[in-house]
C-alpha positions as CSV (number, residue, x, y, z in Angstrom):
1,M,22.5,0.9,-1.2
2,S,22.7,-0.4,2.4
3,D,21.6,-3.9,3.3
4,G,18.7,-2.3,5.3
5,A,17.5,-0.3,2.3
6,R,17.8,-3.4,0.0
7,A,15.8,-5.4,2.4
8,L,13.1,-2.7,2.6
9,L,12.9,-2.5,-1.2
10,R,12.5,-6.3,-1.4
11,R,9.7,-6.1,1.3
12,V,7.9,-3.4,-0.6
13,L,8.1,-5.4,-3.9
14,R,6.8,-8.5,-2.1
15,L,3.9,-6.5,-0.8
16,H,3.1,-5.2,-4.2
17,R,2.4,-8.8,-5.4
18,S,-0.9,-8.6,-3.5
19,L,-2.0,-5.4,-5.4
20,P,-4.1,-5.3,-8.5
21,P,-1.8,-5.8,-11.6
22,A,-1.9,-2.2,-12.8
23,L,-1.0,-0.9,-9.3
24,R,1.7,-3.5,-8.8
25,A,3.5,-2.6,-12.0
26,L,3.3,1.1,-11.3
27,G,4.3,0.7,-7.6
28,D,7.2,-1.6,-8.5
29,R,8.6,0.9,-11.0
30,Y,8.1,3.9,-8.7
31,A,9.7,2.2,-5.7
32,K,12.7,1.1,-7.7
33,E,13.2,4.6,-9.2
34,E,12.9,6.2,-5.8
35,F,15.4,3.9,-4.1
36,R,17.8,4.4,-7.0
37,R,17.3,8.2,-6.9
38,H,18.1,8.2,-3.1
39,R,21.3,6.1,-3.2
40,A,23.5,9.1,-2.6
41,A,21.3,10.8,-0.1
42,G,22.9,12.2,3.0
43,P,22.4,10.5,6.4
44,A,19.5,12.7,7.6
45,E,17.6,12.5,4.2
46,A,18.3,8.7,4.0
47,R,16.8,8.1,7.5
48,R,13.7,10.1,6.6
49,F,13.4,8.4,3.2
50,L,13.6,4.9,4.8
51,R,11.2,5.8,7.6
52,E,8.6,7.0,5.1
53,W,9.0,3.8,3.1
54,E,8.7,1.7,6.3
55,N,5.5,3.6,7.0
56,Y,4.3,2.9,3.5
57,A,5.1,-0.8,3.8
58,A,3.2,-1.1,7.1
59,L,0.2,0.8,5.6
60,I,0.1,-1.4,2.5
61,Q,0.4,-4.6,4.7
62,Q,-2.5,-3.4,6.8
63,Q,-4.6,-2.6,3.8
64,I,-3.8,-6.0,2.2
65,N,-4.9,-7.8,5.4
66,E,-8.1,-5.7,5.6
67,G,-8.8,-6.5,2.0
68,K,-8.5,-10.3,2.7
69,E,-10.9,-9.9,5.6
70,N,-13.5,-7.9,3.7
71,L,-13.9,-9.8,0.5
72,R,-17.2,-8.1,-0.4
73,E,-15.8,-4.6,-0.4
74,K,-13.4,-3.0,-2.8
75,T,-10.0,-2.5,-1.1
76,M,-8.6,1.1,-1.2
77,Y,-4.9,1.4,-1.2
78,G,-2.8,4.4,0.0
79,I,-3.9,7.4,2.1
80,Q,-5.2,10.9,1.6
81,L,-2.3,13.3,2.0
82,T,-3.0,16.2,4.3
83,E,-2.3,19.8,3.4
84,E,0.4,19.9,6.1
85,K,2.2,16.8,4.6
86,L,2.0,18.3,1.1
87,N,3.5,21.6,2.4
88,D,6.5,19.6,3.6
89,F,7.2,18.5,0.1
90,R,9.6,20.2,-2.3
91,D,8.2,21.3,-5.7
92,E,10.0,18.4,-7.3
93,Q,8.2,16.0,-5.0
94,I,4.8,17.6,-5.8
95,G,5.6,17.2,-9.5
96,Q,6.3,13.5,-8.9
97,L,3.0,13.1,-7.1
98,K,1.2,14.7,-9.9
99,E,2.9,12.4,-12.4
100,L,2.0,9.4,-10.2
101,M,-1.6,10.4,-10.0
102,D,-1.8,10.9,-13.7
103,E,-0.2,7.5,-14.4
104,T,-2.6,5.7,-12.0
105,T,-5.7,7.3,-13.5
106,K,-4.4,6.4,-17.1
107,L,-3.7,2.8,-16.2
108,N,-7.0,1.7,-14.9
109,K,-10.2,3.7,-14.5
110,N,-11.2,1.2,-11.7
111,I,-8.4,2.6,-9.5
112,T,-9.7,5.4,-7.3
113,V,-7.4,8.3,-6.8
114,S,-8.4,11.4,-4.9
115,K,-7.6,14.5,-7.0
116,D,-8.4,17.2,-4.4
117,S,-4.8,17.3,-2.9
118,G,-2.8,17.5,-6.1
119,H,-1.2,20.9,-5.6
120,K,0.9,22.6,-2.9
121,T,-0.8,25.7,-1.5
């Protein structure tokens, strides 16, 4: 794993410290597995992988900051995936998303997960 990838993973794990405990545990496990899985990725795939994780880190940072500002409202983490974005995923990735969604809904019923974008069309 490159130094840049290692630094990005550390950043993501630090951001996860601000998440609710159930989301933190799930997010940490998922991030570590994904970075491990992409160790041998080719240059183009590695760039796309790191870019998506950079986007994720920026989004989570923004949502954490908004949550600190709006103490009265429940903070929502993540984004709704568009059909276009889902169509870019391979079947394996769709399966991983389904597993992730199932895991989050099992962990804590207080975590809101949108179920309407669960399958590739």
